[in-house]
N, C-alpha and C positions, 0 to 999 in steps of 0.2 A: 706333420702338419705345421705350417709356419705360424709365427708368433701373432701375426695380425688376425689370422682366422680364428685362432684360440681366443684372442681378446674380443673378437665380435661375438662368439659363441657365449662367452662369459657374460657379456653385457645383455645378451637376450636371456640367459638363464636368471639374471638379476631382476629383469622386468617380470619374468614369469613368477618369481617367488614373491615380489611385492604385490602382483595382481591376485595371486591365489591365497596367500597367507599374511599379507600385509606386513612382511618382514623385509627389512632394509638391509642389504649387504654393506659392508664397510670396507674402506681401503686399507686399514691398518690389520695387522695380525692379531688373532685372538685364538682361543682354545677351540673355537667352534667352526665347522665347515659345513656348506651346503654343497651337495654333490649332485649335478644335474646328469640325467640319463642314467641314474643308479636308484630307480624307485620301483616299488612294487607295480606300479602302473605300466612300466615298460619291460616287465619280466625279469627283473633282478631279484633273487632270493636273498633273505637275511644272511644265510649261511655264506653265500658266495660273496657278498658285499663285506661282511665282517672279516672274512679270510683276507680279503683285499686291502682294507684300511688298517688292519692290524700290522701290516708290513712296515708301518712308519711310526708306531708307538703304541702306548697304552690307550685303549679306547674305553672312555668312562661311559659313554652312552652312544647307542645307535637308534635313532627314531626314523621310521619308515611310514609316513601317512598312507592310508589306503587309497589305491587308484591314482596316486600321484607319481610323476616321473622323477622325483628327486627324494633325496634323504638327508638327514642331518647326522654329523659325527662330532662328538665332544672328546677332545684328546686330554690326557693327563696334564699337558704343558703347552705353552704357546709355541714352543720350539718344535715340538712333535707335529702340531698342527701345520706349521709353516713347512715342515719337510713333506707332509702329505699333499699340501697345497700345490708345491712346486712339481712333485712327482705325478699327481693325478690329472693335472691339466692336460688334456689331449691324449691321455693314455687310452688305448683301444682294449676293450674285453669282449670275450665271446660269452653270451648269456647261456648259462646252464645247459639244458637239453635241447634248446631250440636251435642252437648254432648261429644266432644271430650277432653280428658284431656291432657294438655301440662305442662311442667315444665319450669319455667323462670330461666334465668341466666343473671346477671348483670355485668357490668364493668364501670369504670370510664373513661370519655373522656375529653379532653380539648374542646374549643369551636367547635361547629359543623356548618359547611357551607355546606348546601345542596342546590344546584342550582335548582330552581324552573323552570319547563318549561315555555317557552314563550306561552301565550294563542294563540291557533290556530284558524284559521277562518274554517267555514264551507266549504265544497267542493263547488266549483263553480256550481251554478244551484240548490242547495239544500236549501229548506225552511222548517222549522218546525213551525206550527201554534198551539198555545196552546188553550186548552178548546174549541175545535171545535164543541163539543157535550156537552149537559147537561147531568146530572147523569140520568135523565130519559130516554133521548134518548139512553144513553149507555145501560141501562138495556133492553130496547125494541129491540135494534140490537142484543145483546147477545142472548135474548130469541128467536129471529127468526131463529137461527141456531140450528137444532136438532141433537145433536151428538149422542143421544141414539138410533135412529132409524137404520135399517139395512142399509148397504152399498147399494147404488143404483145408477143406470145409470144416472138418472135425475140430481144428484148433484155431480156425480163423486166423492163420498166420499172415501178417502183413509187413512189408518192408517200407516204413514211413521215411519221409525226407530227414527226420532228425534221429530215428532209432528203429530197431526191429522190434516187432510186437507179436505176442500170441495171446489169445483169449481162450479161456476155459469156462465151462458153464453156460455162459451167455457171452454173445459177441458184442462189444461196444462198437456202435456205428459212428464213425467219425464224420460222416456226411449230415447226420442229425444230431449228434452228441447225445445219443440216447441208447437203449438197448431193446431188442424185440422180445418182450416178455413172454410171448407165446412160442417162441422158437428157440428152446434150450439147445446147446450144443451137445452132441452125443458124447458119452464117456465121462462127463462131469469133471471134477477137479482130479489132478494126480493124487494117487494115494499118500505119497509122502507129504503132500500139502495138507490133506485131510487130517493126518496125524499131527502136524504142526498146529493146525487150528484147535485140535482137541487139547493140546498142551497149552495153547494161549487161554483157552476157556477155563481150563482147571487152575491155571495161575492166576486168573482173574484179570488178565491183560485185556480182554475183550468181553462183552456182555452177550452177544449174539454171534452165531456161526454164519460166516458168509458163504454166498453160492455162486460167486462170480469172481474169477481171477484174471488179471491182465498182467503179463510178463513183459517187461521192457528191457532191452539190452542197449546200453549207452556206451558208445566209444568216446575217448577223450575229444572234447571240442563239441559233443552234441548235447542237446537238452530238450526241454519241454517249455512251451510258452506258458505264462501265467494264466491260470484258470481256476474256476470253482467247478467241482464234479457236479454234473446235472442234479438239481434237487429232485426232480420227478423220477429220475432212473435209479437212485439208490438211497439206502436208508442212512440214519445219522451217522454210524460209525464206519470210517474207512481206514484200512491199516495197510501199512507199506513196509516190506521187509528188504533192507539194502544188503546185498551180497557181492562179493568180488571186490569191492572198494568202498571208500568213504566218499561223501559228496556234501556240498553245501546247498541247501534248498532255501529259496527265498520266499517269504510270506509277505502279503501286503494288505493292509486294511484299507477300506474305501476312503478314509480320511487322508491317506497317503503315507501312513506310518508303516515302515518296513522293518522286518526282522530277519536276519540271515541266521539259519539254523544249521548246525553240523550234524550230519547223521553218519555215525561211524559205521565201519563195516560190521555186519552181524547184528545191527540195531533194527528195532521195531518202532516205527512211527504211527501213532495212534491219534486220528483227528475226529473230533466230536464237538457238538455244540457250535460255538462262534468260529472256531478254527476250520471246521468242516463247511459251514453254511455261508459265512460271510467273507473270510479272508480268501484271496487267491493264493496259489502256491505253484511254483514253477522252478526250473533249473536253467540258469542262464548258459547259453552255449559258449564254452571256453575251455581252454586246455589246463588252466591253472586255477586254483581257488585261492582266495586270501583267507588265511586261517591264523589262530593262535599259535605262535611258535612254540610256546612251552608245552603245548598239548598234542601237536603234530596230527591233528585230525582224529585223535583217539578218545576224545571226551565230549560227552553231549554238552550241548549248550548254544547260546547265542553267540555269534562273532561280533565282538565289541571293537570298536576303533582305538585299541590300546596301541599307540604308535611305538612303543617301546617292546611290544611282543606280538608283531604281526610277520608273517612270512608268506611264501608262495608254496602251494602244494600241488604237485603234477597230478592231474587226474589219470585214473586208470579205468579199464573196462569195468562197468558196474552193471549189475542185472537187479532189477527191482521186481518183487512179487507183491503186487497190489491186490488186496482182497476187499470184496464189497458185497453187500446183501441187496438183491434186487428189490425195489419198492413195489408193492402191490396196490397202494392207494395214493392219492394226490398228497403232496407235501403240504403241511399246514404250519410250517416254521414261523418264527417271529421276525424273519428278515424278508419280507415280501418284495422289497426292491431288487433282490438278486434271485428270486425264486420263480422258476418258469411256471410252476403249478399255479401260482397266484397272480401271474401277469394278466392284466385285462380283466381281473374280477374284484368286485367289491368285497372288502373285508366286513363282515357283519358284526364281528365280536371285537370290543375294545380290548385293549391289553389288561392283564390282571394285576392285581397289587402284589408287589414282589415278595416272595417268601424266603429268599436267601440272597446272599451277596451276588452271586452270578446273575440272578434275575433282576436284582437292583440295577447292577451295571448295564445289563442289556437294554432295561427299560430307559434309563437315562441316555444311552447311546442313541436309541431311536427316537425318543420324544423330547430330548434336550439338545444334545450335541449336533445331531444331524439337522435338526430344525433351524438352529441359530446359524448353521453354516449356509443354509439356503436363503434365510431371510436377512442376512447380515446388512446388505445395502439399505433395504427398506427400514429395518430396525434402526439402524444408524441415524437415518434421516428423521426420525421421530425422537431421538435422544440428544436435545440441545440446551434444555433448561436444567441448570444444576438445582438441586433441592436445597432450600436455604439453611436447614439445620446441618446438613453435611459440609456445606461451604463454611458455616460457622466453626465446626470441629476442625477443619482444615486450617482455616486462618488463626485458630487459637494455638496452634503448634508453634514451638520455638523455631527461630530461624535456623536453617541447616539441617533440619531433622529428616531422617531418611524414612519414606513412607511407601508401603506396598499397598496397591490397589488390586486385591485378589478378586478377579471376576470384573475387570475394568471395562468390559465392553468396547465401545468406541472412544474410550479415553476422556469421557466427559469431565471427569474430575482431576485428570492428571495435569492440567495447566491452571488450575484454580489459584494456587499460591506458588508464585514464583521463587519464593524464598525457601521452598522445601525442595528436597531431592526425591523425586517421585517415580516409582517404577510400577508399571501394570503388568498383569498377566491374564489371560482369558483362554478358556478351552477352544475358542473358535478362531481358527486361523484367519478367516475373512475379516473378523472384527479387529483382530490385532494388526492386520495389513492396514486397515483404516487409521488405527493409531499411528502407524508409521507415516502414512500420508500426511499426518498432522505434526509430524516430527516430534512425537512423544516417544518415550522409551518403554516398550513393552514386548512381551514374548509369550509364546504359547505355553501354557502350563495347566496342571490339574490342581483344583483347590485342595484336593486331598494329599497332594504330595508336590508342594511348592519348592522348585530348586533354588532356594535361597537359604543361606547359612542361618543356623539357629541363633536368636538373640542378637540379630544385626539391625533390626528395625526399630525406630523410635515410636512408630504408630503403623497400623494397618486399617484399611476399610475393606468391608465386605458388604456391597450394597445389592441386595436382591439377588443373592446367589444361593444361599443355604437352603432356601425353600425348593430348589430344583433336585436336592438330593432325596432319595425316595425310601430311606429307612431311617429310624431314629439313630442307629449307630452310625451311619454315613454322615448324618448331620452333626452329630456330636464330634465325629472325627474332623470335619471341616473347620469346627470352633477350635478344637485343640491344635489344629495346624496353624491357625492364626496365632494363638498363644505361643506356640513354638518359635515363631518368627521374632516376637517382640524381645526387647531387652527388659530386664527388670525395671518397673516403673513405666514401662511403654503401655500404650493404650490401643484398643481396637474398637472401632465403630461398626456395628453390625445392624443391617435393616433386613426384615423379612416381611413378606406379605401376610396380613392379618385375616383370620377367619372373621373377626368382627368388623365389618364394613360399615356398621352403624355403631357409634359409641358414644356413651353419655348423651343419648338422644340427638346425636349429630350424624348425619350421613356423610360418608367420604365423598371426595370429589369423584371417585370412580362411579358411585351410584347416583350422584347428582347430575352427571353429564349423560344420563341414560338417553335422553332425548335431545341432546346437543348435536354438534356438528359430527357427522359420521367420519369425517376424515381425522377427528381427534381420537377415534377409538383405539387405534393401535398405540397412540401415545400415552394413554393412561389406562390400558386394559390390564396391566399387570404391575406387580411390585417392582418391576425393573424399569417402569417408565413413568411414574406418577409425577406430574408437575404440581408442586406444592404452593400454596399461597403464602403470604408473609406471616400471617398469625399462626401461632403453634399451640398444640394441646399441652396442658400441664403435665409434669412427670407423673408417673404411676409406679415408682419403684418398689412400693410395698405391696403390690396387688397379687393375688393368687387366684387360681380358677380350678375348675374340675379337671381341666386338662393337665395340670401339672403332675398328677399321679399317673398319667399315661406317658410320661416323657421317654423313659428308657425302654419301653416296649413300644412298637408301633401302635398308635392310637386306634387305627383303623376306624377313624371317624367317631369314636366315642367321646362323649362330652361336647361342650361348646354348642349344643344343639344340633350337632351334625348327625346325619342319617347313615346307618351302615350301608356299605356298598353291596349290593346283592351279587352273590357268587363271586366276590372279590373283583368284580370288573370295575375298571375306573370309569366314572361318569365323565360326560363332556359338559363343561360349564356353559351357561348361557351368559354372554357378556352383559355387563351392567346390572346384573341382579346379584343378590345376596347368595353367599356360599351355603351349600347344604351338606357339603362333604369336605373333609380336610384334605383328602387326595384325590386329585382330579385332573382333567386335560382341559387346558384353556385354548380356545381357537385364535389363530392369528390369520387375518385376511390379507394376503400379500397384495400389494399394490404395484403395478408395473411389471408383472411376471418376474420370471427368473432368467438369469443369463443362459442357462442350458436346461431347457424343459426335458424332464425325463419322460419316457414312452407312457409311464402309468400316472402321469399328473392328473389326467381326466377321470381315471377308473378307480384309483385306490382310495378308499374312504379313510383307511388308518394305515399306519406308518410307512416307514422307509421314506422318511420324509413326512410320515404321518400327515398326509394332505389329502384333502378331497377337493373336487372341483365344484365351484359354483359359476358357471360360464367361464369367462376369461380370468377370473381372480381365484387362484388356488388358496386353499385353507389348510394351514398347518395346525397341529396339536401339540401343546407343550405341557409336560408333566409339571405339576406344582403340589407341594404339601403346604397349605396355608396354616399358619400357627395360631393356636388359641392364646388368650391372654395368660401370661405367666409362663408359657411353654418354653420360650426362648431364654428367659431369665433363669428358669430352673435347670435348663441344659448347662448354662454357663456356671452356674452355682455348683454343679455336680463335679467340675473339674478342680484338680488340685493346682494350687500355685496361682491362682487368679481370683480377683474379686470383681463384683458388679458395682462400678461407680455409680451408675444411675440406669434406669430404664424408662421408656415413655412410648407413647402411642402418636404417630405422626401420620395423619391423614391416610389411614387405611394400611399402616405398617407398625409392626412392634420393633423397637429399637432398643440396643443396649450398648453402653460404653464399658467396656471391660479392661481391667488393669492387670498387668502381670506383677506378681509380688517378688 
């Protein structure tokens, strides 16, 4: 290849690198090279590339970003890097087993900083058990399936576009994504499969014995589209045994969060709860999977974008045995937005008070996170008036202070004091996008696990956030997380909605505007939105209440004059009235509709979106725990290493200024 063509390709590679990574190539020699056409994205394995680049000197680091057509190499010296630069430009290589020829192009770069993805957790309710069958059991199970015989009704054998399929017990109908429960297939499950299920029950891997089996055989390059197994067809627990080869399965949450999970050969995947009902799962059709190089597909876990430990793994023929139990009654899960049994029906029962961590997380997902994603635009339009005492706090901070707004919403406070370095985070991507439109620095994050270094903030604010956590433990954890972010001497301002909307014989603005302009309702109907007048209530730092004793165990509406919730069901609050329960659902009447109206917007009374319809204006329900007098202060005092500087009541909110010792 002539030099002019090589230079042209080099320049193109430079532009690609700047566009994708923001990294600029340099004209002088350094220890670091970027090599185009030598990435995981175009079929280059770590083993092959390492073998190639080691020909020219000692390789200190080899970084291969996932799905990108280039890689980075750091040599022990500039001389070695220059030698590789000259030799690799225009060099032709044949990629692994594909036989495809590629031409490499290299450029010098300064230090390369590629952020590794934070390790992700498995979806809730998902378990992968390694080496659940022996090689002999694997052989016998594979031999029990006769793929060579004619397609027959007994096993409902199909040859689909993406794979071969056989059904046992009941046939899964791909035309309607369901099973004919009145027409079991003759013969039942193969005997060896029944023995396997007995072993799983005995070992405690599963709770119920399945009565339906689908066997899929995948050749390299084949896969299955992302899907959720039909709720009305099968019970909660779905298990899948991987035989013949390992595979990477992709899981996706409705909020867009994805998790790639390695399923080693002879491993058992168990999906229950949220992972079964809410997350889609699928296998991307491709001939290679990107996996952790150090584990080579032999270890269970999520695939993280560790650019220093990724490689390609060639797929082989894999057979999956997926066992399910046919459902005999309609599904009544807590995910009606994706439940075919509940589509078009009104849910007559409100959600229950959570009794464990999983229930609390699911409640907040349905009645907080999903709702704010849906109402973000309308919500933001009502959030424009900063609250005076929060402005006062921010303006009192020294110039140059680093401040985190945890639960920043639309960024109402991020631009209050231009002398501060403020960054916001919020669970709602749509609200964070609105912050970006205002040129504020904000990112999507969870208030229970903020990705900011410990002790790095001079101050934090948490305005109308903690009252959305549904257990005392989670509320305390949110306060502890704020304290973690602070440097010693740093302060945090916390606001939560108050149970006492009438305090010292004065009604809050929330109650006063009961008969006011209806358009203002959403602007002041929650602790996340009250517009406060200039006059403030006096501090009440020494006050206690009956609710303080309930702090570390969920109060379940004891004290503060709250009434117990019958059958643990959460009541729906009537806007502009006093609270009669500490844990409740607060309606939000959406103005102007949503960008994408869901099919069940007119029919679902409670969640998945937790919305009901009143004509053209959908109603969403948000979970709140309203705080009794002294409750927030007592929670703060229960933590080590912090002290309460002051606490006060501010127009329907309890407020605390916390200092880290």
